[in-house]
C-alpha positions in Angstrom: 6.4 -0.5 -23.5 4.7 -2.4 -25.7 0.7 -1.9 -25.9 0.1 -5.5 -25.3 1.6 -5.7 -22.1 0.7 -2.1 -21.1 -2.9 -3.6 -22.1 -2.5 -6.1 -19.5 -0.7 -4.5 -16.5 -3.6 -2.3 -16.9 -6.0 -4.8 -16.5 -4.3 -6.8 -13.6 -3.7 -2.2 -12.1 -7.6 -2.5 -12.2 -8.3 -5.7 -10.3 -5.6 -5.2 -7.6 -7.0 -1.8 -6.9 -10.4 -3.0 -6.4 -9.2 -5.6 -4.3 -6.9 -3.4 -2.5 -9.3 -0.7 -1.6 -12.1 -2.8 -0.4 -9.5 -3.0 3.0 -8.6 0.7 3.0 -5.3 0.1 1.0 -4.1 1.8 -1.8 -2.6 -1.4 -3.4 1.2 -0.7 -4.0 2.6 -4.2 -2.8 0.0 -5.2 -5.4 1.0 -3.1 -8.8 4.9 -3.9 -7.6 3.7 -7.7 -8.0 2.4 -7.2 -11.4 5.4 -5.2 -12.5 7.7 -7.9 -11.2 5.6 -10.5 -12.6 5.7 -8.8 -16.1 9.3 -7.6 -16.2 9.1 -4.0 -15.4 12.6 -2.2 -15.2 13.2 -2.1 -11.3 14.0 1.6 -11.7 10.3 2.5 -13.0 8.7 0.5 -10.5 8.7 2.4 -7.3 7.5 6.0 -9.3 4.9 4.2 -10.6 3.3 2.7 -7.4 3.5 6.0 -5.5 2.3 7.5 -8.3 -1.3 5.5 -8.8 -0.8 5.1 -5.1 -1.6 8.5 -4.1 -4.7 8.1 -6.1 -6.6 5.4 -5.1 -5.3 6.2 -1.5 -7.5 9.5 -2.0 -10.8 7.3 -3.2 -10.4 4.7 -0.6 -10.0 7.3 2.3 -13.1 9.5 1.3 -15.2 6.4 0.9 -14.2 4.8 4.6 -14.4 8.5 6.0 -18.0 8.6 4.4 -19.1 5.5 6.4 -17.7 7.5 9.5 -15.2 5.5 10.0 -12.1 8.0 10.1 -10.8 9.5 13.3 -7.6 12.1 13.5 -6.3 10.6 17.0 -5.7 7.9 15.2 -3.9 9.5 12.2 -2.0 12.6 13.2 0.9 10.9 14.9 1.8 8.6 12.6 1.9 10.5 9.5 3.6 13.6 11.2 6.7 11.4 11.8 6.3 9.3 9.3 6.3 12.0 6.0 9.7 13.0 6.4 11.0 9.8 6.8 9.3 8.8 3.5 10.7 11.5 1.5 14.1 10.9 3.3 13.6 7.2 2.0 12.5 8.1 -1.4 15.2 10.4 -2.2 17.8 6.7 -1.0 18.8 5.4 -4.9 19.5 1.6 -3.6 21.2 0.0 -6.2 19.5 -2.5 -8.5 20.0 -5.6 -7.3 19.4 -4.0 -3.6 16.1 -2.8 -4.6 14.5 -5.6 -5.9 15.8 -7.9 -3.0 14.0 -5.1 -0.9 10.6 -4.8 -3.1 10.7 -8.9 -2.9 11.3 -8.5 1.0 8.1 -6.5 1.4 6.1 -8.7 -1.1 7.0 -11.9 0.7 6.1 -10.2 4.3 2.9 -8.9 3.0 2.1 -12.4 1.4 2.7 -13.7 5.1 0.5 -11.1 7.0 -2.6 -11.8 4.5 -2.6 -15.4 4.7 -2.5 -14.9 8.6 -5.4 -13.1 8.3 -7.3 -15.0 6.2 -6.2 -18.1 8.4 -7.4 -17.0 11.7 -10.4 -17.9 13.3 -13.1 -15.3 13.8 -12.3 -13.4 17.1 -14.7 -11.8 20.2 -14.8 -7.8 19.9 -11.7 -6.5 22.5 -11.7 -3.4 23.5 -9.0 -1.0 21.7 -7.8 2.2 22.3 -4.8 4.2 20.7 -1.4 3.8 22.4 0.9 6.8 23.9 2.1 9.3 21.4 5.7 8.1 21.3 5.2 5.1 20.3 3.0 6.2 17.8 5.6 8.7 16.7 8.1 6.2 16.4 5.9 3.9 14.5 5.3 6.2 11.9 8.9 7.4 11.1 9.8 3.9 10.8 7.1 3.0 8.5 7.5 6.3 6.7 10.7 5.3 5.7 10.5 1.6 4.6 7.4 3.2 2.6 9.4 5.9 1.2 12.6 3.1 0.2 10.1 0.2 -1.3 7.9 2.6 -3.4 5.0 1.3 -0.9 3.1 3.7 1.2 3.5 2.0 4.3 0.0 0.9 5.5 0.3 -2.9 4.5 2.5 -2.4 7.3 0.7 0.3 10.2 -2.7 -2.0 9.0 -1.8 -5.4 10.8 0.3 -3.6 13.5 -2.9 -1.2 14.6 -4.9 -4.3 14.6 -2.4 -6.7 16.1 -1.8 -4.1 18.9 -5.7 -3.5 19.2 -5.4 0.4 18.8 -8.3 0.8 16.7 -11.4 -1.6 15.0 -10.8 -3.3 11.9 -13.3 -0.3 9.6 -11.0 2.5 11.8 -7.8 1.1 10.6 -8.6 0.8 6.7 -9.5 4.3 7.2 -6.3 5.8 9.1 -4.0 3.7 6.8 -5.9 4.8 3.6 -4.9 8.5 4.6 -1.7 7.3 5.3 -0.7 5.9 2.0 -2.0 9.0 0.6 0.8 11.6 2.6 2.8 9.1 2.7 3.2 8.4 -1.3 2.8 12.2 -1.9 6.1 12.3 -0.2 7.5 9.5 -1.6 7.3 10.8 -4.9 8.6 14.6 -3.8 11.5 12.9 -3.0 11.8 11.0 -6.0 10.8 14.1 -7.9 13.8 16.1 -6.1 16.3 13.4 -7.3 14.8 14.0 -10.9 13.1 10.7 -10.8 9.9 10.9 -12.9 6.9 8.4 -13.5 7.0 7.4 -17.7 4.0 8.7 -19.8 2.2 5.2 -19.7 1.6 5.9 -16.3 -1.5 7.3 -16.9 -3.9 5.2 -18.6 -2.6 2.7 -15.9 -3.8 5.0 -12.6 -6.6 5.1 -14.7 -7.5 1.9 -14.7 -6.5 1.4 -11.1 -8.7 4.5 -10.2 -11.5 2.8 -10.9 -11.0 -0.2 -9.6 -10.2 1.7 -6.2 -13.6 3.5 -6.2 -15.4 0.3 -6.8 -13.5 -1.8 -4.3 -13.2 1.0 -1.7 -17.3 1.7 -2.1 -18.1 -2.0 -1.4 -15.5 -2.8 1.1 -16.4 0.7 2.8 -19.8 -1.0 4.1 -19.2 -4.9 4.0 -16.4 -7.2 5.5 -14.4 -8.5 2.8 -13.9 -12.1 2.0 -11.3 -13.8 3.1 -11.0 -15.3 -0.1 -9.6 -11.7 -0.7 -6.6 -12.4 1.5 -5.6 -15.3 0.0 -5.7 -14.6 -4.0 -3.5 -11.2 -3.0 -1.0 -13.8 -0.5 -0.5 -15.6 -3.6 0.1 -13.3 -6.2 2.6 -11.6 -3.8 4.5 -14.5 -2.9 5.1 -15.7 -6.8 6.2 -11.6 -6.9 8.2 -12.0 -4.0 10.0 -14.8 -4.5 10.8 -13.9 -8.7 12.2 -10.5 -7.3 14.8 -12.0 -4.5 15.6 -14.9 -6.9 16.8 -12.6 -10.3 
Protein backbone atom coordinates (compact mmCIF):
# COMPACT_ATOMS: atom_id res chain seq x y z
CA UNK A 1 0.00 0.00 0.00
CA UNK A 2 1.27 3.49 -0.87
CA UNK A 3 2.53 5.55 2.06
CA UNK A 4 0.12 8.40 1.24
CA UNK A 5 -2.88 6.06 1.42
CA UNK A 6 -1.56 4.55 4.66
CA UNK A 7 -1.35 8.00 6.28
CA UNK A 8 -4.89 8.88 5.20
CA UNK A 9 -6.31 5.57 6.44
CA UNK A 10 -4.41 5.89 9.72
CA UNK A 11 -5.79 9.38 10.35
CA UNK A 12 -9.33 8.23 9.59
CA UNK A 13 -8.92 5.16 11.80
CA UNK A 14 -7.92 7.44 14.67
CA UNK A 15 -11.15 9.42 14.25
CA UNK A 16 -13.27 6.28 13.86
CA UNK A 17 -11.70 4.68 16.93
CA UNK A 18 -12.47 7.75 19.02
CA UNK A 19 -16.07 8.10 17.82
CA UNK A 20 -16.98 4.45 18.23
CA UNK A 21 -15.20 3.87 21.52
CA UNK A 22 -17.15 6.77 22.98
CA UNK A 23 -20.25 4.56 22.81
CA UNK A 24 -18.56 1.29 23.77
CA UNK A 25 -17.91 0.02 20.24
CA UNK A 26 -14.59 -0.85 18.61
CA UNK A 27 -15.24 0.62 15.16
CA UNK A 28 -15.11 -2.37 12.81
CA UNK A 29 -17.94 -1.08 10.63
CA UNK A 30 -16.20 2.31 10.51
CA UNK A 31 -12.86 0.76 9.54
CA UNK A 32 -14.67 -1.24 6.86
CA UNK A 33 -16.23 1.99 5.59
CA UNK A 34 -12.86 3.74 5.39
CA UNK A 35 -11.26 0.82 3.57
CA UNK A 36 -14.21 0.57 1.19
CA UNK A 37 -14.01 4.26 0.35
CA UNK A 38 -10.27 3.97 -0.31
CA UNK A 39 -10.61 0.76 -2.32
CA UNK A 40 -8.65 -1.57 -0.04
CA UNK A 41 -8.74 -5.17 -1.26
CA UNK A 42 -11.91 -6.86 0.05
CA UNK A 43 -9.93 -9.92 1.15
CA UNK A 44 -7.88 -7.79 3.57
CA UNK A 45 -10.79 -5.96 5.11
CA UNK A 46 -12.01 -8.63 7.54
CA UNK A 47 -8.62 -9.47 9.10
CA UNK A 48 -7.69 -5.79 9.46
CA UNK A 49 -11.03 -4.78 10.99
CA UNK A 50 -11.19 -7.73 13.40
CA UNK A 51 -7.57 -7.34 14.53
CA UNK A 52 -7.97 -3.64 15.32
CA UNK A 53 -11.30 -4.40 16.96
CA UNK A 54 -9.50 -6.50 19.59
CA UNK A 55 -7.36 -3.56 20.68
CA UNK A 56 -10.00 -0.84 20.66
CA UNK A 57 -12.68 -3.02 22.27
CA UNK A 58 -10.30 -3.86 25.11
CA UNK A 59 -9.62 -0.17 25.67
CA UNK A 60 -13.33 0.69 25.61
CA UNK A 61 -14.23 -2.12 28.00
CA UNK A 62 -11.60 -1.11 30.55
CA UNK A 63 -12.85 2.47 30.58
CA UNK A 64 -16.55 1.59 30.93
CA UNK A 65 -15.84 -1.13 33.49
CA UNK A 66 -13.72 1.25 35.57
CA UNK A 67 -16.65 3.65 35.55
CA UNK A 68 -18.79 0.89 37.10
CA UNK A 69 -21.05 0.06 34.17
CA UNK A 70 -20.21 -3.63 33.57
CA UNK A 71 -22.56 -6.43 34.74
CA UNK A 72 -21.32 -10.01 34.26
CA UNK A 73 -24.87 -11.43 34.10
CA UNK A 74 -25.55 -9.34 30.98
CA UNK A 75 -22.43 -10.55 29.22
CA UNK A 76 -21.64 -14.23 29.69
CA UNK A 77 -24.69 -15.82 27.95
CA UNK A 78 -24.15 -13.72 24.83
CA UNK A 79 -20.43 -14.50 24.75
CA UNK A 80 -20.83 -18.22 25.47
CA UNK A 81 -22.94 -18.69 22.33
CA UNK A 82 -21.29 -16.08 20.13
CA UNK A 83 -17.64 -17.14 20.33
CA UNK A 84 -17.94 -20.54 18.58
CA UNK A 85 -20.32 -18.99 16.06
CA UNK A 86 -17.86 -16.16 15.34
CA UNK A 87 -15.05 -18.71 14.92
CA UNK A 88 -17.18 -20.63 12.41
CA UNK A 89 -18.10 -17.43 10.59
CA UNK A 90 -14.46 -16.42 10.33
CA UNK A 91 -13.65 -19.74 8.65
CA UNK A 92 -16.29 -19.29 5.95
CA UNK A 93 -14.69 -17.87 2.82
CA UNK A 94 -17.35 -16.05 0.84
CA UNK A 95 -16.79 -15.22 -2.86
CA UNK A 96 -15.42 -11.71 -3.38
CA UNK A 97 -18.69 -10.28 -4.69
CA UNK A 98 -20.67 -11.92 -1.91
CA UNK A 99 -18.25 -10.58 0.71
CA UNK A 100 -18.62 -7.06 -0.66
CA UNK A 101 -22.40 -7.36 -0.65
CA UNK A 102 -22.44 -8.71 2.92
CA UNK A 103 -20.19 -5.94 4.22
CA UNK A 104 -22.19 -3.33 2.30
CA UNK A 105 -25.41 -4.57 3.87
CA UNK A 106 -23.83 -4.44 7.33
CA UNK A 107 -22.79 -0.82 6.75
CA UNK A 108 -26.24 0.20 5.55
CA UNK A 109 -27.96 -1.47 8.50
CA UNK A 110 -25.53 0.21 10.86
CA UNK A 111 -26.13 3.60 9.23
CA UNK A 112 -29.89 3.14 9.61
CA UNK A 113 -29.53 2.27 13.27
CA UNK A 114 -27.32 5.28 14.02
CA UNK A 115 -29.59 7.69 12.15
CA UNK A 116 -32.57 6.36 14.12
CA UNK A 117 -30.76 6.90 17.42
CA UNK A 118 -29.87 10.44 16.41
CA UNK A 119 -33.39 11.39 15.29
CA UNK A 120 -35.47 9.85 18.03
CA UNK A 121 -36.51 12.21 20.85
CA UNK A 122 -35.36 11.61 24.43
CA UNK A 123 -37.58 9.24 26.40
CA UNK A 124 -38.23 8.90 30.10
CA UNK A 125 -36.20 6.23 31.91
CA UNK A 126 -37.90 2.82 31.93
CA UNK A 127 -37.37 -0.30 33.96
CA UNK A 128 -34.76 -2.58 32.43
CA UNK A 129 -33.75 -6.20 32.97
CA UNK A 130 -32.07 -9.05 31.08
CA UNK A 131 -34.20 -11.62 29.18
CA UNK A 132 -34.34 -15.34 29.84
CA UNK A 133 -31.19 -17.39 29.29
CA UNK A 134 -32.31 -19.20 26.08
CA UNK A 135 -33.06 -15.88 24.41
CA UNK A 136 -29.64 -14.48 25.31
CA UNK A 137 -27.92 -17.62 24.02
CA UNK A 138 -29.88 -17.51 20.75
CA UNK A 139 -29.13 -13.83 20.16
CA UNK A 140 -25.46 -14.38 20.96
CA UNK A 141 -25.16 -17.25 18.48
CA UNK A 142 -26.77 -15.33 15.63
CA UNK A 143 -24.73 -12.19 16.22
CA UNK A 144 -21.52 -14.18 16.62
CA UNK A 145 -21.99 -15.78 13.21
CA UNK A 146 -22.70 -12.39 11.63
CA UNK A 147 -19.61 -10.99 13.32
CA UNK A 148 -17.33 -13.68 11.94
CA UNK A 149 -18.79 -13.51 8.43
CA UNK A 150 -18.63 -9.75 8.03
CA UNK A 151 -15.51 -8.80 9.98
CA UNK A 152 -17.32 -6.92 12.75
CA UNK A 153 -17.44 -7.68 16.45
CA UNK A 154 -21.23 -7.91 16.52
CA UNK A 155 -21.64 -5.19 19.12
CA UNK A 156 -23.06 -2.77 16.59
CA UNK A 157 -26.07 -5.10 16.40
CA UNK A 158 -26.15 -6.17 20.06
CA UNK A 159 -26.39 -2.61 21.36
CA UNK A 160 -29.62 -1.63 19.57
CA UNK A 161 -31.21 -4.97 20.48
CA UNK A 162 -30.40 -4.51 24.16
CA UNK A 163 -31.62 -0.92 24.20
CA UNK A 164 -34.76 -1.48 22.13
CA UNK A 165 -35.85 -4.45 24.24
CA UNK A 166 -34.87 -2.71 27.50
CA UNK A 167 -32.39 -5.37 28.56
CA UNK A 168 -29.98 -2.82 30.05
CA UNK A 169 -29.21 0.87 30.45
CA UNK A 170 -27.18 2.72 27.79
CA UNK A 171 -23.99 2.65 29.87
CA UNK A 172 -24.41 -1.02 30.77
CA UNK A 173 -25.03 -1.73 27.09
CA UNK A 174 -21.79 0.01 26.13
CA UNK A 175 -19.80 -1.99 28.67
CA UNK A 176 -21.40 -5.28 27.59
CA UNK A 177 -21.01 -4.56 23.88
CA UNK A 178 -17.33 -3.67 24.20
CA UNK A 179 -16.40 -6.99 25.83
CA UNK A 180 -18.74 -8.84 23.44
CA UNK A 181 -16.87 -7.26 20.52
CA UNK A 182 -13.53 -8.16 22.11
CA UNK A 183 -14.23 -11.89 22.45
CA UNK A 184 -15.95 -12.19 19.08
CA UNK A 185 -13.11 -10.40 17.33
CA UNK A 186 -10.61 -12.82 18.87
CA UNK A 187 -12.75 -15.76 17.73
CA UNK A 188 -13.12 -14.28 14.25
CA UNK A 189 -9.38 -13.74 13.87
CA UNK A 190 -8.77 -17.30 15.09
CA UNK A 191 -11.13 -18.57 12.41
CA UNK A 192 -9.31 -16.61 9.73
CA UNK A 193 -5.92 -17.75 11.01
CA UNK A 194 -7.04 -21.39 10.96
CA UNK A 195 -7.53 -20.99 7.22
CA UNK A 196 -4.11 -19.37 6.78
CA UNK A 197 -5.32 -15.78 6.49
CA UNK A 198 -3.23 -13.19 8.35
CA UNK A 199 -3.41 -9.39 8.58
CA UNK A 200 -0.96 -7.50 6.35
CA UNK A 201 2.23 -5.94 7.68
CA UNK A 202 0.81 -2.42 7.52
CA UNK A 203 -1.79 -3.36 10.17
CA UNK A 204 0.35 -2.21 13.11
CA UNK A 205 0.54 1.54 12.39
CA UNK A 206 -3.19 1.52 11.66
CA UNK A 207 -3.86 -0.27 14.95
CA UNK A 208 -1.78 2.30 16.81
CA UNK A 209 -3.81 5.15 15.33
CA UNK A 210 -7.12 3.47 16.15
CA UNK A 211 -5.90 2.62 19.65
CA UNK A 212 -5.01 6.23 20.43
CA UNK A 213 -8.38 7.39 19.18
CA UNK A 214 -10.13 4.64 21.12
CA UNK A 215 -8.46 5.63 24.36
CA UNK A 216 -9.56 9.24 24.00
CA UNK A 217 -13.10 8.38 22.93
CA UNK A 218 -13.70 5.72 25.58
CA UNK A 219 -12.39 7.93 28.35
CA UNK A 220 -14.81 10.69 27.38
CA UNK A 221 -17.74 8.44 26.48
CA UNK A 222 -17.69 6.40 29.68
CA UNK A 223 -18.30 9.54 31.72
CA UNK A 224 -20.76 11.60 29.69
CA UNK A 225 -23.43 11.25 27.02
CA UNK A 226 -22.49 11.00 23.36
CA UNK A 227 -23.61 13.97 21.22
CA UNK A 228 -26.39 13.29 18.70
CA UNK A 229 -24.16 14.72 15.98
CA UNK A 230 -21.86 11.70 16.42
CA UNK A 231 -24.52 9.35 15.11
CA UNK A 232 -25.31 11.64 12.16
CA UNK A 233 -21.67 11.75 11.06
CA UNK A 234 -21.14 8.00 11.39
CA UNK A 235 -24.43 7.24 9.62
CA UNK A 236 -23.41 9.38 6.65
CA UNK A 237 -20.01 7.74 6.30
CA UNK A 238 -21.39 4.23 6.58
CA UNK A 239 -24.19 4.97 4.12
CA UNK A 240 -21.78 6.17 1.44
CA UNK A 241 -19.44 3.21 1.94
CA UNK A 242 -22.27 0.68 2.01
CA UNK A 243 -23.75 1.94 -1.24
CA UNK A 244 -20.28 1.95 -2.82
CA UNK A 245 -19.76 -1.71 -1.97
CA UNK A 246 -23.22 -2.85 -3.02
CA UNK A 247 -22.88 -1.14 -6.40
CA UNK A 248 -19.29 -2.32 -6.99
